[in-house]
C-alpha positions in Angstrom: 143.3 211.9 -74.6 144.6 212.8 -78.3 144.7 210.3 -81.1 147.1 211.0 -83.9 147.0 210.1 -87.7 149.9 210.5 -90.0 150.7 209.8 -93.7 151.6 206.3 -94.6 155.1 205.8 -95.8 155.1 202.4 -97.2 155.4 202.7 -101.0 152.3 202.7 -102.8 150.1 202.5 -99.5 147.2 204.7 -100.1 145.0 203.8 -97.1 144.7 206.1 -94.0 144.2 204.7 -90.4 141.1 206.9 -89.6 138.5 208.6 -91.7 136.3 211.6 -91.1 133.3 209.6 -90.4 134.5 207.8 -87.4 135.5 210.9 -85.6 132.2 211.4 -84.1 132.4 208.0 -82.4 135.9 209.0 -81.0 134.5 212.0 -79.7 131.9 210.4 -77.9 134.5 208.5 -75.8 136.5 211.5 -75.2 139.0 211.2 -77.6 140.4 214.1 -79.8 142.2 213.8 -83.1 145.1 215.4 -84.5 146.4 214.7 -88.1 149.3 215.1 -90.3 148.2 217.2 -93.2 147.5 215.3 -96.2 147.4 211.9 -94.5 143.8 211.1 -96.0 144.0 212.7 -99.4 145.3 209.5 -101.2 142.3 207.6 -100.2 140.0 210.5 -101.0 139.6 212.4 -97.7 140.8 215.9 -97.6 142.0 217.9 -94.4 138.7 219.9 -94.3 136.6 216.7 -94.1 138.5 215.9 -91.0 138.4 219.4 -89.5 134.5 219.7 -90.2 134.4 216.7 -87.9 136.3 218.0 -85.0 139.9 217.1 -85.9 142.9 219.4 -85.8 145.7 219.7 -88.3 149.3 219.6 -86.8 152.2 221.5 -88.2 154.1 218.5 -88.9 154.6 214.8 -88.6 156.8 215.4 -85.6 153.9 217.6 -83.9 151.7 214.8 -84.3 153.8 212.3 -82.5 154.6 215.0 -79.9 150.8 215.6 -79.4 149.4 212.3 -79.5 149.1 209.5 -76.9 147.9 207.2 -79.3 149.1 206.8 -83.0 146.9 205.0 -85.3 148.8 203.7 -88.7 147.7 201.2 -91.3 151.2 200.0 -91.2 153.4 200.6 -88.2 157.2 200.5 -88.2 156.8 196.4 -87.7 154.9 196.2 -91.1 157.1 199.0 -92.7 160.6 198.6 -91.4 162.5 200.4 -94.2 160.4 203.6 -94.5 159.2 204.1 -90.8 162.8 204.5 -89.4 162.6 208.1 -88.9 159.5 207.7 -86.7 161.6 205.9 -84.0 162.9 209.1 -82.7 159.4 210.6 -82.5 158.0 207.8 -80.7 157.7 208.0 -76.8 157.8 205.2 -74.1 154.3 206.4 -72.7 152.8 206.2 -76.4 150.6 203.6 -77.7 151.1 202.5 -81.4 147.9 200.6 -83.1 148.2 199.1 -86.5 149.2 196.2 -88.7 152.7 195.2 -87.3 153.5 192.0 -89.3 153.8 190.3 -85.7 154.9 186.9 -87.2 157.0 187.3 -89.9 160.6 188.5 -88.9 161.8 189.3 -85.2 164.1 192.4 -86.2 161.4 194.7 -87.0 159.3 194.0 -84.0 162.2 194.4 -81.8 162.8 197.6 -83.3 159.4 198.4 -82.3 159.8 197.2 -78.8 163.0 199.2 -78.4 161.2 202.5 -78.9 159.5 201.6 -75.6 156.2 202.3 -76.9 153.3 200.0 -76.3 152.0 198.4 -79.4 148.9 196.6 -80.5 149.1 194.4 -83.6 145.6 194.3 -85.0 146.3 191.2 -87.2 146.4 189.2 -84.1 142.8 190.0 -83.2 141.1 186.8 -81.9 138.7 185.3 -84.0 135.8 185.5 -81.5 132.2 187.0 -82.1 132.8 189.9 -80.0 135.8 190.9 -82.0 134.3 190.7 -85.5 133.9 194.6 -85.6 137.6 194.9 -84.8 138.8 192.4 -87.3 141.0 194.2 -89.7 142.3 191.1 -91.5 138.4 190.3 -92.4 137.5 193.7 -93.5 140.6 194.2 -95.8 140.2 190.5 -97.1 136.8 191.5 -98.2 138.4 194.1 -100.4 141.0 191.6 -101.6 138.6 189.1 -102.7 136.4 191.5 -104.6 139.7 193.1 -106.3 140.9 189.8 -107.1 138.1 188.8 -109.5 138.1 192.2 -111.0 141.9 191.7 -111.8 141.1 188.1 -113.2 138.4 189.4 -115.4 140.6 192.3 -116.8 143.3 189.8 -117.7 141.1 186.9 -119.0 140.7 186.9 -122.9 137.0 185.8 -122.3 133.8 187.6 -120.9 132.7 186.2 -117.5 129.0 185.8 -118.1 127.1 183.5 -120.4 125.6 185.6 -123.5 123.0 184.5 -125.9 123.3 186.8 -128.8 122.6 186.8 -132.6 126.2 185.9 -133.1 126.0 182.7 -131.1 125.9 181.8 -127.4 128.9 182.5 -125.4 129.6 180.1 -122.6 130.3 181.4 -118.9 133.8 181.5 -117.6 134.7 178.8 -114.9 136.2 180.1 -111.8 137.9 178.0 -109.1 138.4 179.6 -105.7 140.8 177.9 -103.3 140.0 178.7 -99.9 136.7 179.8 -98.4 137.7 182.3 -95.7 136.6 185.8 -96.0 138.7 186.8 -99.1 137.5 183.5 -100.8 133.7 184.0 -99.9 133.9 187.4 -101.2 135.7 186.2 -104.5 133.0 183.5 -105.1 130.1 186.3 -104.6 132.0 188.7 -106.9 132.6 186.1 -109.7 129.1 184.9 -109.6 127.8 188.5 -109.8 129.8 188.7 -113.0 128.2 185.5 -114.4 130.7 183.0 -114.0 130.4 179.5 -113.0 132.1 179.1 -109.6 133.5 176.0 -108.0 135.4 176.3 -104.7 137.4 174.3 -102.3 138.0 174.5 -98.5 139.9 171.9 -96.1 137.1 172.8 -93.8 134.0 170.8 -94.7 131.8 173.2 -92.5 132.2 176.0 -95.0 130.1 174.1 -97.6 126.9 175.6 -96.8 128.4 179.0 -97.2 130.0 178.4 -100.5 126.8 176.7 -101.8 124.6 179.8 -100.3 126.5 182.0 -102.6 125.7 179.8 -105.7 129.0 178.1 -106.1 129.7 174.4 -106.1 131.6 173.0 -103.3 134.6 170.5 -104.4 134.6 167.8 -101.9 138.1 166.0 -101.5 138.5 163.0 -99.3 141.7 163.5 -97.4 143.2 161.7 -94.5 141.9 163.2 -91.0 144.8 165.5 -89.5 142.9 166.9 -86.6 141.4 170.4 -86.5 142.5 172.7 -89.3 142.1 175.8 -87.3 144.0 176.9 -84.1 142.4 178.2 -80.9 142.4 181.9 -82.3 140.4 180.7 -85.4 143.3 181.0 -87.8 144.3 178.3 -90.2 146.9 175.8 -89.2 149.8 174.3 -91.4 149.1 170.7 -92.3 152.1 168.4 -93.1 153.6 167.7 -96.6 151.9 164.5 -97.4 148.5 166.2 -96.9 149.2 168.9 -99.3 150.6 166.6 -101.8 147.5 164.5 -101.6 145.4 167.8 -101.9 147.2 169.0 -105.0 146.6 165.6 -106.6 142.7 165.9 -106.1 142.5 169.5 -107.2 144.4 168.9 -110.5 141.3 168.3 -112.6 139.4 171.3 -111.2 142.7 173.6 -112.0 142.9 172.1 -115.3 139.4 172.9 -116.4 139.2 176.3 -114.9 139.6 179.7 -116.8 140.3 181.5 -113.7 141.9 180.4 -110.5 141.9 182.4 -107.2 144.1 181.2 -104.2 143.7 182.6 -100.7 145.5 180.1 -98.4 147.8 181.8 -95.8 149.2 180.6 -92.4 149.9 183.1 -89.8 153.7 183.3 -89.3 154.5 180.6 -91.9 155.3 180.4 -95.6 152.0 180.0 -97.7 151.6 176.2 -98.5 152.1 175.4 -102.3 148.8 174.2 -103.5 149.1 174.5 -107.2 152.3 173.5 -108.9 153.8 174.2 -112.3 152.6 170.7 -113.7 149.1 171.5 -112.6 149.3 174.9 -114.4 150.5 173.2 -117.4 146.9 171.4 -117.7 145.3 174.8 -118.1 144.3 176.4 -121.4 146.5 179.1 -122.6 145.1 182.6 -121.5 143.9 181.3 -118.2 144.5 183.4 -115.2 145.7 182.8 -111.8 145.4 185.5 -109.1 147.5 184.5 -105.9 146.4 186.5 -102.9 149.0 184.5 -100.7 151.7 186.0 -102.8 153.2 188.0 -99.9 154.0 184.9 -98.1 155.6 183.1 -101.0 152.3 182.3 -102.7 150.0 179.1 -103.2 151.2 178.8 -106.7 154.6 177.4 -107.5 155.7 180.2 -110.1 154.0 182.9 -108.2 156.5 186.0 -107.5 155.1 188.9 -105.4 153.8 192.0 -107.2 155.0 190.7 -110.5 153.1 189.1 -113.5 154.2 185.6 -114.5 153.4 184.0 -117.8 153.8 180.3 -117.2 152.9 178.1 -120.3 150.3 180.8 -121.6 148.9 181.1 -118.2 148.9 184.5 -116.5 149.8 184.3 -112.6 149.3 187.6 -110.9 150.9 188.0 -107.2 149.4 191.2 -105.8 150.5 191.7 -102.2 148.4 194.8 -101.2 145.0 194.7 -103.0 143.2 196.8 -100.4 145.3 199.7 -101.0 144.0 199.9 -104.8 140.4 200.6 -103.2 141.6 203.1 -100.7 138.4 204.9 -100.2 136.3 201.9 -98.9 139.2 200.0 -97.4 140.0 202.9 -95.1 136.5 203.4 -94.4 136.4 199.8 -93.1 139.7 199.8 -91.5 138.9 203.0 -89.7 135.8 201.5 -88.4 137.8 198.5 -86.9 140.3 200.8 -85.3 137.7 203.0 -83.8 135.8 200.2 -82.1 139.4 198.9 -81.0 140.1 202.6 -79.5 136.7 202.3 -77.6 137.9 198.7 -76.1 141.1 200.2 -74.8 139.8 203.4 -73.3 137.4 204.5 -70.7 136.1 208.2 -70.2 139.3 209.5 -72.1 141.9 207.4 -70.2 143.8 204.2 -71.1 142.2 201.1 -69.5 143.8 197.7 -70.4 141.9 194.9 -68.7 144.4 191.8 -68.4 141.3 189.4 -68.5 140.1 191.1 -71.9 141.2 188.4 -74.7 140.9 191.4 -77.3 143.5 193.2 -75.5 145.7 190.3 -74.4 145.3 188.7 -78.0 146.6 192.0 -79.6 149.2 193.5 -77.2 152.5 192.9 -79.0 155.3 195.2 -77.2 155.5 196.8 -74.0 158.3 198.4 -71.8 161.0 197.4 -74.4 159.8 193.7 -74.7 157.9 191.4 -77.1 155.2 190.4 -74.7 152.6 188.4 -77.1 152.9 184.7 -76.0 152.5 183.5 -79.5 155.0 185.9 -81.3 157.5 185.0 -78.7 157.0 181.5 -79.4 157.3 182.0 -83.3 160.6 183.9 -82.9 162.0 181.2 -80.7 162.0 183.6 -77.4 161.7 182.5 -73.9 158.3 183.1 -72.2 157.8 186.0 -70.1 157.0 185.8 -66.3 153.5 186.8 -65.5 154.8 190.2 -64.2 156.7 190.9 -67.4 153.9 190.0 -69.5 151.3 192.1 -67.5 149.3 194.9 -69.2 149.0 197.6 -66.5 150.3 200.8 -68.2 148.9 203.9 -66.7 146.3 206.3 -68.0 146.3 209.0 -70.4 147.0 212.6 -69.6 148.5 215.7 -71.2 151.5 214.7 -73.1 152.3 217.7 -75.2 156.2 217.1 -74.9 158.3 215.9 -77.6 159.8 212.4 -77.4 161.3 209.2 -78.8 159.9 206.3 -81.2 150.5 194.9 -92.0 146.1 191.4 -97.7 144.7 188.9 -97.1 143.2 186.8 -94.4 142.1 183.7 -95.9 
């Protein structure tokens, strides 16, 4: 069975889906790799590194699609609808597509992906269970985003992060407030602490207090009315009602006002990010302060945030990056590739596709099949009728020699 890697076509995307370091693992499970020339170069992986680890370089992108039973991407057409249209005519109905698919955002790109006839897996939908941690692309990429958010803030802040005692006087440490203690938030806390900042963090889940404090930060405790579980059964954050967020903002106003840096990370799958920091709250911050909004791609947690833009509000710099992992492409690709390689091991057996309908990793990520969107939650989000058990099944045939040409997702929080 052949796995294909192609260049990412999304503007500015520098990551690659598989790196040379994971090819040995794929070889052990009877998977061969063919790549589009130059696919790994933006991330620092030349073709020669792949060849030395057993991969073959195809003549063209079309040749990769023609040869491969499985195509691995960072951004499939679902997450890159404008720049991946040319791939549609290259996909086949017996092909598997794996990568970020933006499966809960807008229905049209997903229906386009489904229309190719290919079977697709959206890795953003990976269940939050212990067994799936090694395949969780949102967590691995959020680690990068949390780290880079702190560096961005430090670069824009007109102060230094650490306390310094010098002959010219003592410099007080910067104060950093992190909103959301998921993977990105915890990494932001750790990185800010390493730079010497005094860090406070807040999360609606009191259970993360111990994790926050273990990193040397203070946990901001806010008494809010009980609203039930803050996570869905898949382990992802749930949206709360408007009154909850209003009271939350009131309670956070003081913490925001006394901070030099605020990093926000709260995102809800398939929904607009909640506004946690209003323009009025920002007015209480000192000029020169910095906000890094990691939820900018879904509208942002900060009222003035604009995706991929720098906004100055009353002297406060607000950054809204949407693809921070791609700015650290070498290690982001390494982590993503390990997630994908482990997932490939999950869906294959001795060089053949084997999709177990009782495997919650497979059922949790299977997005399209036989021209249909088959993921139950995605159909619910898009207002589609539930499929019958037969239509939603996952028994799709094994691998084999498919050399003929054919047809046709920062920041988990």
